[in-house]
C-alpha positions in Angstrom: 112.0 -163.5 208.7 113.8 -162.9 205.4 115.2 -166.4 205.5 111.7 -167.8 206.1 110.4 -165.9 203.0 113.3 -167.3 201.0 112.5 -170.9 202.1 108.9 -170.3 201.2 110.0 -169.1 197.8 111.9 -172.3 197.2 108.8 -174.3 198.1 106.5 -172.6 195.7 107.8 -174.1 192.4 107.9 -177.5 194.1 104.3 -177.1 195.1 103.4 -176.0 191.6 105.3 -178.8 190.0 104.5 -181.9 192.1 102.3 -180.6 194.9 102.8 -180.5 198.6 100.5 -181.5 201.4 99.6 -179.1 204.2 102.0 -181.1 206.4 104.8 -180.7 203.8 104.2 -177.0 203.7 104.3 -176.7 207.5 107.4 -178.8 207.7 109.2 -176.8 205.1 108.3 -173.4 206.4 108.8 -174.6 210.0 112.3 -175.8 209.1 113.1 -172.4 207.6 111.9 -170.7 210.7 114.0 -173.0 212.9 117.1 -172.3 210.9 116.5 -168.6 211.0 116.1 -168.5 214.8 118.9 -170.9 215.6 121.4 -169.2 213.3 120.5 -165.7 214.6 120.9 -166.9 218.2 124.3 -168.5 217.4 125.5 -165.4 215.6 124.4 -163.2 218.5 126.3 -165.4 221.0 129.5 -165.3 219.0 129.2 -161.6 218.2 128.9 -162.2 214.4 127.1 -159.3 212.7 127.1 -160.5 209.1 127.5 -163.9 207.4 130.5 -164.5 205.2 130.4 -165.7 201.6 130.8 -169.3 202.6 128.0 -169.0 205.1 125.7 -167.8 202.3 126.5 -170.9 200.3 125.6 -172.9 203.3 122.3 -171.0 203.5 121.5 -172.1 200.0 122.3 -175.7 201.0 120.0 -175.3 204.0 117.2 -174.1 201.7 117.6 -177.2 199.5 117.4 -179.3 202.6 114.2 -177.5 203.5 112.8 -178.5 200.2 113.7 -182.2 200.9 112.0 -181.9 204.3 108.8 -180.7 202.7 108.9 -183.5 200.1 109.6 -186.2 202.6 106.9 -185.1 205.0 104.4 -184.8 202.1 105.1 -188.4 201.2 104.3 -189.4 204.8 100.9 -187.7 204.3 100.1 -189.6 201.1 101.1 -186.7 198.9 103.5 -186.7 196.0 107.1 -187.3 196.9 109.0 -188.1 193.7 112.0 -190.2 194.7 114.0 -188.8 191.8 113.3 -185.2 192.9 114.3 -185.9 196.5 117.5 -187.4 195.4 118.3 -184.6 192.9 117.7 -181.9 195.6 119.7 -183.8 198.2 122.6 -184.4 195.7 122.7 -180.6 195.0 123.0 -179.9 198.7 125.7 -182.5 199.1 127.7 -181.1 196.1 127.5 -177.6 197.6 129.1 -179.0 200.8 132.4 -178.9 198.9 131.8 -175.4 197.6 131.3 -173.6 200.9 134.5 -175.1 202.3 136.4 -174.0 199.2 134.9 -170.5 199.4 135.8 -170.2 203.1 139.4 -171.1 202.3 139.8 -168.9 199.3 138.3 -165.9 201.0 139.9 -166.4 204.4 136.5 -166.3 206.1 136.5 -169.7 207.9 134.8 -169.4 211.3 133.6 -171.5 214.2 130.0 -170.4 213.4 130.3 -171.3 209.8 131.8 -174.7 210.6 129.0 -175.4 213.1 126.3 -174.3 210.7 127.7 -176.4 207.9 128.0 -179.4 210.1 124.4 -179.1 211.4 123.0 -178.9 207.9 124.9 -182.0 207.0 123.8 -183.9 210.1 120.1 -183.0 209.5 120.2 -184.0 205.8 121.7 -187.4 206.7 119.0 -187.9 209.3 116.2 -186.9 206.9 117.5 -189.2 204.2 117.9 -192.1 206.6 114.3 -191.7 207.6 113.2 -191.6 203.9 115.3 -194.8 203.1 114.0 -196.6 206.2 110.6 -196.9 204.5 112.2 -199.4 202.0 115.2 -200.9 203.9 113.9 -201.0 207.5 113.7 -198.7 210.5 117.3 -199.7 211.5 118.6 -197.3 208.8 117.6 -194.4 211.0 120.5 -195.3 213.2 122.8 -193.7 210.5 121.2 -190.3 210.9 120.6 -190.6 214.7 124.1 -191.6 215.6 125.5 -188.1 215.6 122.6 -186.8 217.7 123.1 -189.6 220.2 126.8 -188.7 220.4 125.9 -185.1 221.2 123.4 -186.2 223.8 126.0 -188.4 225.4 128.3 -185.3 225.6 125.9 -183.6 227.9 126.6 -186.3 230.5 130.2 -187.0 229.6 132.1 -183.7 229.0 135.1 -185.4 227.6 133.1 -186.3 224.5 132.8 -182.6 223.7 136.6 -182.1 223.2 137.8 -181.1 219.7 138.9 -184.0 217.5 142.1 -184.0 215.4 141.4 -183.5 211.7 141.2 -186.9 209.8 140.5 -187.3 206.1 138.8 -190.6 206.8 136.2 -188.8 208.9 135.3 -186.6 206.0 135.2 -189.5 203.6 133.0 -191.4 206.0 130.6 -188.5 206.2 130.5 -188.2 202.4 129.8 -191.9 202.0 126.8 -191.7 204.2 125.3 -188.8 202.1 126.0 -190.5 198.8 124.7 -193.9 199.8 121.5 -192.5 201.4 120.8 -190.1 198.5 121.2 -193.0 196.0 119.0 -195.2 198.1 116.3 -192.5 198.3 116.1 -192.6 194.5 114.4 -196.1 194.8 116.5 -197.1 191.7 117.7 -200.2 193.5 116.0 -203.2 195.0 115.2 -203.2 198.7 117.8 -205.9 199.3 120.6 -203.9 197.5 119.5 -200.7 199.3 119.7 -202.5 202.7 123.1 -203.9 201.9 124.5 -200.5 200.9 123.0 -198.9 203.9 124.4 -201.7 206.1 127.9 -201.2 204.8 127.6 -197.4 205.3 126.4 -197.9 208.9 129.4 -200.3 209.5 131.8 -197.7 208.2 130.1 -195.0 210.4 130.2 -197.1 213.5 133.9 -197.8 213.0 134.6 -194.1 212.6 132.6 -193.1 215.7 134.2 -195.9 217.7 137.7 -194.8 216.8 137.0 -191.2 217.7 135.3 -192.1 220.9 138.3 -194.2 221.8 140.7 -191.2 221.0 138.5 -188.9 223.2 138.6 -191.3 226.1 142.3 -191.7 225.9 142.8 -187.9 225.9 140.0 -187.0 228.2 142.3 -185.3 230.8 143.8 -182.8 228.3 141.1 -180.2 228.3 137.6 -179.3 229.4 135.8 -180.4 226.3 134.8 -176.9 225.2 137.2 -176.3 222.4 135.7 -176.0 218.9 137.6 -176.1 215.6 137.5 -173.1 213.3 138.3 -174.9 210.1 135.3 -175.7 208.0 137.0 -178.8 206.6 137.3 -180.5 209.9 134.0 -181.9 211.1 133.3 -181.5 214.8 131.7 -184.8 215.3 133.0 -188.3 214.7 131.7 -190.0 211.6 
């Protein structure tokens, strides 16, 4: 419950500054509770008793994403949802993505749990931002955020999709582009047409990256059982 209290503490200054609807509060606190429960269960399954320094950085990132969640949901309910604030908080979370990987390498504390936690925070933030941007550019933008979850769902039926992928710098670049484009689009500093064009290019890049990795997985589907997971924080588990 300590993490839920921490998430609530992050929401208080936002509520005092710009206001949050009841829905925004519930979404923010509910997100904190979900992170707390899921992280505790994952740590228990892997026998992890304490989070490493890089994982604590990821926790801060997760808290910032919780603030974005509350702001976005408040906007849905007609409350204040300053586009500039959403972008600023999202940008801080994206910048810290480079920090936790650096800390893991410098301290020698990279782990499968940390890599998965980091990846899930990234994936959820991209989904959240894509939903926010869809209000101006069109519902199709949500495909950017939903693609990774569709890939995971497909892996339940097709085990070969769950195999570990070889590290590729282009995959990390593609993931970073999605975050940067969506965070910039969420600022509403650009016209709807420019926003749609940038999102379309980002989606094209993401589709290419997913397609290439799915092709690699198909060609190598007989090499393993699809249950391997990478330990390196710098190598994303999913295509994109």
